[in-house]
N, C-alpha and C positions, 0 to 999 in steps of 0.2 A: 754547536746550537743546537740540532735537531738528532734523531728522534726518538719517540718512544718507540717500541716496537711492539706488534703485535703479541708478543709473547708475554712483555712484561705488562700489556693494557691487560693483557687475561689475568693476568698475578696478581693485577691491581685491582681487578673485580672480584676474585676470590677474597683475597684478605681485607676486602671489606672497606678501603679507605674511602674517604670521602668522595660521595658521588657527584661527577662532573654531569651537570645536566645539560652540557652541550655536546651534540653527537658532530663526526667530525671536525672537532674543533682543530685539529692541526693539519687537514685537507689531506693527508697521505692516501685519498682515497684516488686521490687525483681528478675528482670532482665535485663540483660544488654541494650536491644535494646532502642535506634538506637544506643547506645556505639558499637563501631567497632575495629577490631584489636585482636592480640594473648593474649593479656593482659585482656582483658574483662570476668571479671570472680565476678560476684554479690554474696555476701556473708552475711551471719546474724552475727553481731557480737554480738546479744543480744537482748531480749526485744522489738524484731522487729526494730531493729537498722541496717538499709543496708547499705553498702558498696561495692568499688570495690578493689577486693584484689589479687596482682600478686606477684610468689615467682619465683625471678629471679636464676637460679642455676648455670650459665655459664656468664659471664661477656663477652661482646663482643661492636659491636655495638650499640651506644643507642637506635635508629631506630629499631633494633632488635625485641626488647620487647614494644610494643607498644597499647597504648589506645587512639583514634581517637571518633570525632563524628562532621559531616559537620553542619557549620552554616554561615547563611548570613552575610557577613560583607562588608563594603561599603570602597574602598579608599578613603583616606585624613581623615575618621573619625578615632576619638579614642576610645578603647572598655578597656574594665576594665574585665581582668583574674581573678577569685577569687574561689577558693578551700581550703579544707580542706585536708592536708596528715601524715602521718606517718609512720613508719617503725615497728617491732616486737623487741623485748624487746632485742632478741637472733641475732639479727642484728647489734644491735648499733645504727651506721650512714652508711648513703647513701645518694648518690645523684641522682637528679630527673631532666630532662629536663621537662620545661612547657613553654606552648606559644601557637600561633596563625599562623597558615599557609595555602599553599593552597594544594589541595587534588592532583593534578598533576604535572606534569613537568610544569613549571622548579623547583618545590619543594620550593618556595620562602618561608621562614617564619620568625616569631619576637618570638625569644625563651629567656628564661631565665635559667640559672642552680641554683638547690636551693638543699639545706642540710638536710635529713628526719634526725628527732631522733623518739625514740620511746613515744614521747609525743605530741600526735596531736596539729599540728599548722596551723594557717590561711596561708596563701600565697597570695598577691595580685600585680598585674602587669598591668599598662597603656601599654596598644600598640596601637599605628597611624599606619592604614593600608598603605604601601605605595609601594607595588607590584602591583597594580592596578585590574581588576574586571573579566580578561579574564578566571580566572581558579576559582571555585569553592574554600572555605575556611572550616578551620577545625579548633577543639581544638585538641592541643598536647600533649600528655605525653609519652615521649620518656624515658625507666628507664633500656635499656640491657645494659648499660657502666658499673654497676654494681650490685652486687649479696646481695640476699637479698628480703624481703618482701618489698612491697609496698601497702600502703592502702590508696585509694582517696576518697573524701568524698565531697557533697555539693559545686559540682562546678556551677559556673555562669559565662556568659559573657552578662555585660551590655554596653550600650554605654553610654560613657564619653560627655555630652553635653558640647558645647564650653564654658569656664567661659566669660563670660559678665560683671563682677562687683564684684570688691575686696575689693575695697576703699582705694588702694594703692596713688591711680592718682586722686585727686582731679577733676583735668578736664574732668574726664569722669565720674561724676553725678554733678547734679545741685540742689540747692535748698532742702539741707536735711531738713526735718521740722516734724510738729508735730502738732494731732489735739485734741480736745476734752479734752483738760487738760493733754495730758500723753507729754513727753517730747523728743528728739534726739540728739545725736552728734555723732561724730568722734570719739573713744576713740582706747585704745591698747587693742589685747586681753587679759580677765580675766584668761585664763586657763594659768596654770604652763606652763611658755618659753615660753608665748606670741607668738607662730609659726606663727599665723596668721597675726601677724602685726596690721596693721590698720582696724578696724572692726565698723559697723553702731550699737551703745548702742540707745534702744527703753526703757523707762521708763514708766510703768503703774500707776498711784497715784490714790490711793482712795479718791472717792469723785468726781472725775472726770466723764467723759460721759461715759457710757457702751463702745460706739462706738469708743472709743478713739485709736489712732495709731498712725505710724509713716509712712514717706513716702519720696519718693526722684524720679529725674529724670534721666534718662540715656542721654548722650549725645555723644557717639561714639559708642555704640551698642545696637541695642533694642535688645528685646525678641521677636523671630520670634515662635508665637505658630498658624500655619497653618497646616501642615500636623502633626508634632509633638508639641503636647498641653500641655507639661510637662515643668513643670521649676524646677529645684534643689537648695536648699537653705541652708546653714550650720548655725546652731541653738545653741546657748547654754545660759543656764540657771541655777539656783540656784535651781530651783524647776519644777516640770511634768506642763504643759502647753500647751491648745490647740491653733495654731495659725492659723489664716485666711490670705492667702496672695492674692491680689487683684492686678489686670494690667489694666490700664486705657489708651488714648491716643494712637489712631493706630489700633484701631476694636473696635468690642464690650465689654462694661466694662464685665469683668470676676471673679470669686472669686472662691477659694478651700480652704479647711483647712486641716491640720496635726495635729498629735500628739506628740508634744516632750517628751521624756520619761526615757531620761538618765540625770539627773539633775548632773551638775556639770563636763559634758561631750560635746563636740561638735559632734555633732548629723545631719547626712545630711537627709533632710525630701522633699521629689518627691512631690509637686503641679499638679497636674493631672485638667486642665483645661476644658478638655472634659467634665468633672462633674462639674457642675456651683453649688456652695450654695451661699445663702444669695438672693436668687431672683434674679441674676444676668445670665448670657449668656453665651453660649460657647464661648470660646474666638477664635478669626480668624482675626489674624491680626499682625504688627510687630509694640510690644508696647513700649512706653518710660517713664511711669512714674508704677513705683512699690510701693506699698502701704500694709502696716503689721498692724493688729489689734490682741492683745495680751489676750483681755478678751472673746474669741470665745469660746462657750462650747462645750461637749465632743458628744453632740448628734445632732451638726451640726445645730441646729432649731434657733439660736441665740445667744446673749450675755450673760457673768454674768455680775455679779456685780463689778465694778472694782475693785482690791486690789492694793495693792503698790509691785511691782517687777520689776529686770532688765531684760531684756533681750539681746541677741546681734544678728548680723545678717552677715554674710559672705558668701562668695563666690558663688554667683547667675550663674548658669550655666541651658543655654536654646539653642535651635536653633539662631544664630544671623543673624541679619543684618544690615547692616552699613547706617548709617546716610548720606543722598546724601547731602554730603557738596558744597552750593553753597556762592561766593563770591557777596552780594548783592550790586546791582548797582542801585543807585537812582535812581529818574526821572530827565530830562535832559527839561522837558518840565514844564513850569508852570500849578497847578490844574486850575480847570475852573474858572473864575471870577463868581463869586455870583453876583445877579442883586441887581442894588441899591432899599434898603428900608428905608421908614421915621423910624424916631426913635419909640421903643414901637413894632416896627414891629419884631422884632428880640432881640433873649437873644444867643449873642455869646459868646462862650468858648474860640475859636481859628480860626484868620481868618484875612488877612490884610484889607480886605471889610469893618469890623465892627469895632464898637467899642467893647471890649473884656468886661467880666466881672471878676473882680480878682479871682485869682486862688491862693491859700494857697499851693496848692503841685501836681503840675506833677509828678505822681509815690510816693506811700505811701511806708511807713517803712513795710506794712502789704500785699503789693500786691508782684509778681514774677518776673515785668519787670521791665527792663530798657528803659530810656526816654533820649535823646537828642534834641537838635536844631542845623538846619543847613540851609542852603540857598544855595538849589541845581539848582534856578534859579535866576539869579539878579532879587532881588524885590520883590521875593515870598517865604514868612519866610514860612517851612515844620518841623513838628515833626519826628523822628526816633524813632520806636519802636520797642524792639528786646523782642519776648512773650516769656514768658515758661508757664503760665496759662493766668494771667490776668493784665491786667493793672487800676489801681484807681487813678481818679483825685479828688484831695477834694479841693471845692471851701470854699473861702474864707470868704463868706457871704450865708445865706437862700436865695434861688432866685424861684421868683414866677412866673411859668409859665402856670399858669393857660388861659392864652389868645394864649398860641402857640397850633398850630397844625399840625407842619411837624417837623420831624428831618433830618439835612441833614450834610452829612461828607463826604467827599473825599479821596480816598486810592489809594494806588499805592505797588504792590505786585513785588519784583523783577522778572525779566523773567527769565523761567525755573523754577522754582517754583512746587514742587508738589501740587496739591489744592483737590487731592483725599483724602475727608473723614476730611479736613478742614474748619473751621467756622472762621468768625468776626463777634462777638455778641455784641454790644453796649448795656450798660442799664444807664436808670438814675433812682436815688435812691431818692426817697421822705422821707421826717423824718416830717410828719403834726404838731406833738405835737414839734417839735425842740428838742426831746428825744430819737434819733435811727430810724434806718427806720421802717416806715409805710407801706410801698408798693414801687413797681418800674416798670418801663416799661422797657422791654427787647424784643430788636430786633433778630431773629435769621437770618444771613446773610450766606448764602454758596457761595463762592466767587469762580467765573468763569473766570475770564481774570487775567491774570501775564502782566506785561511789558507797563502797560498805565494805567492813573488816570481812576477810576469808581468813579462815583456816587451815592451814598445812598440819596434817597430823600424820607422818609415814612411818609405816614400820621400817628400819635401817634393814631389814633385809632385802626392800622392794629399792633401795637403792645402787645406784652402779658404780661397783668398786672400780678405782683408778690406778693405775701406776702398779708395779711388780711386786710387791710385798703380799700379804696375807689378805685377800677380799673385802674381810669384813674387819680386820684388827684394826681397833681405835685405843689400846692402852696409853699411848701418849699423845693426845689430842692439842694441837699446837695452834692452830688456825682455824677461822670459820670466814668463807669465802662467800660472798651471793653475787653470780654474773647475770645482767639485765640489759636491755637494749628499751627499756620502757620511759624511763627520763627520773619523774620524781615516783617514790614509794616510800609510805610510813611503815615501819614495824613494831612490833610489841611482840612480850613473851616467846624469846629464843632460849628453847631449853630440849634438852635430851631429858628421855624419860622412861619408866619401867613398865609401863601401861598398866597401873595398877594406882590405889588409893588407900590401900589397907593389907596390914600385914595379915590380918585374920580370915581373909577371905579365903575360903577353901574351895576350889574351883578344878581341882583335880577330878575328878569324879564327874562333873559337866563336860571336862574336855579330853574324858576316858583316857587319862594318864595312870599308869599301873604304878606304885612306889610300894616296894617290899625289899628285906623284913622291917618290920617296922611294928615294935622296936629293934635296932639295932644296935649294935657293938663295934662292928668293925666295918661292914660294905653293906651300902645301901644303893637298889638298882630303881633304875628310873626308866620306865618302856613306854612308848608311843607307837602308835600307828602312824604319827606325822614324824619327819626328821626336826631331832632336838639341836637347836642352834646354838642354847646357851643355859645353863645351870647357875642358881645363886643361891647361897643359904646364908640365912640370918637369924641372929640370937633374938631373945626376947626383947632385947633393947632395939631392937631396927637396927643394929650393926652388923654390915656386910662380913662375913668369918671366911665364907669362902665363894671362887668363882670360877667357873668353868666354859670354855669355847668348845663346843661340840659338831659333829655333823652326823649324825648317830641315830637311830632308833631305839637303840638300849647301850644304857650309859650303866657303869658299875662306880661309883665314888668311896673312895677311902675316906670313911669319917672316924676313923681310929685316934684320932687327934683332935677331936672336940672334947669339951669339958660335957660330962654327962648332963642332959637336961632339955629343954624343950626347943624345936628351930623349926622356922617354917623356909620351907625350898620354894623355889619359884623356877619355873621354866619358861622358855621362849621356844615357841615351835610353830615355824611357819608366820612367824609376824605377832603370834596370839599367847599372850601370857598367861601362866594359873597359878597356882600356889595353892599349900596345903601345910598341915603340920605334922612332925616326927620327933619321936623322942629316940635320943642317943642314952644309951646303956652305961 
């Protein structure tokens, strides 16, 4: 039956399981303190197993014989009182009043009357404190109303965290998903009687990634892990395993693991994100995304090889924070009008100002956003995006953007949106071999303005290269993505451009770029103080006839293959485009 050893008690304290507000609840000190009352009497039941024993010889008021302990409770919160109790065989059966209440006038209390037998039983009651905080609180055991022995043991009072998810209402969560080979689905409680109703089922699959798992997004209640950094989760499985829980979006990503040890039964696990694992940080925020990994190892050092088994998740509890519901109000004025640019000077995905490339899908089957077209301002087409995680745009064809130097996008965030910790991160995906992504260009953008149009116009050289391919390669762009945790965002004028509006602009002199010899018949030298990233040559019709990616301050071009005539040459140097004319003899 007992007992928790001192070492295990220390481990529980270290790992941050839900704190028992009762001290010496198992009476293993061998003394009653800090328990008080005329029923305080600790005895050894044998083999060093201590409990509190009281023998009521004369029946009277229930409170005439009492065992109490002062505890710190908060009005409005729910607490679980749990204990073991029994009577002596000679007593047979008798009643006991147990609960939580005040230590002084007006002595408000929340109690339950229970019947004891000579067989030890575990009793558990949830009480929501409703009598305020003006008087200190206590645990109450009143036993004076009946005669006979009362034995009490293993007393605990633990805060019951608010229920933030039980999967009964789909509107309370979105995008139940899986990754790494696992699968996820909402299903019926597999335990006998199916008392839990709808639950989240995860299936680990042998042969999948070791880090495979399941995830979902909260839409009504966030997990608030600021002061109290614990979250409890009910888990069911046919085998013992170790479960890694992870929280994302709303604070630093944090992870913690617990062992499921009761195959064939629901077990409540307490994840303490004050003790982070898997290289993550201590939780501190209001989290929207919850993730579970089923192949975590028992030493909390990494993942086991994936095996095939099903596990079930239900009744997530944590301090809660409500989503701030804002009815999105779209823009009432048009986005800024892009400048006129010659053909070949831009690659437009969406704009009324330019001819757009062919798009196969605005919003793919593998992204988590929804997108729609609308006209908030007559004559200005706008797209409305509702983000969960990211939006993906699939091009109809591979697009060569090697001559482009800048990325542009206009966006509008509804007024009043909380922008704390929010991002809008555009990314272009390049498929150099036309067989999957080889590299990408990512812009990390932290919005600061809502209720008005904001323009992003960034040199591609300032974007972060992603993947193993050539850092800024963009000869076969196939996808455009935007990752955001804002919710609703309106976008317009999404395009790449060369940062110039006229082929006749002679800006080499201003930029101190040297071009020689001019005229030339074979070799054209371009020299700059700064590093030249890209060189493009256009004929008098504005057609691009040569494009070269470089990373030098002096470049020699072989132009012997060009027809005789006048050409415009453009250079991208540290994100700035300069142009001038030269003559090919």
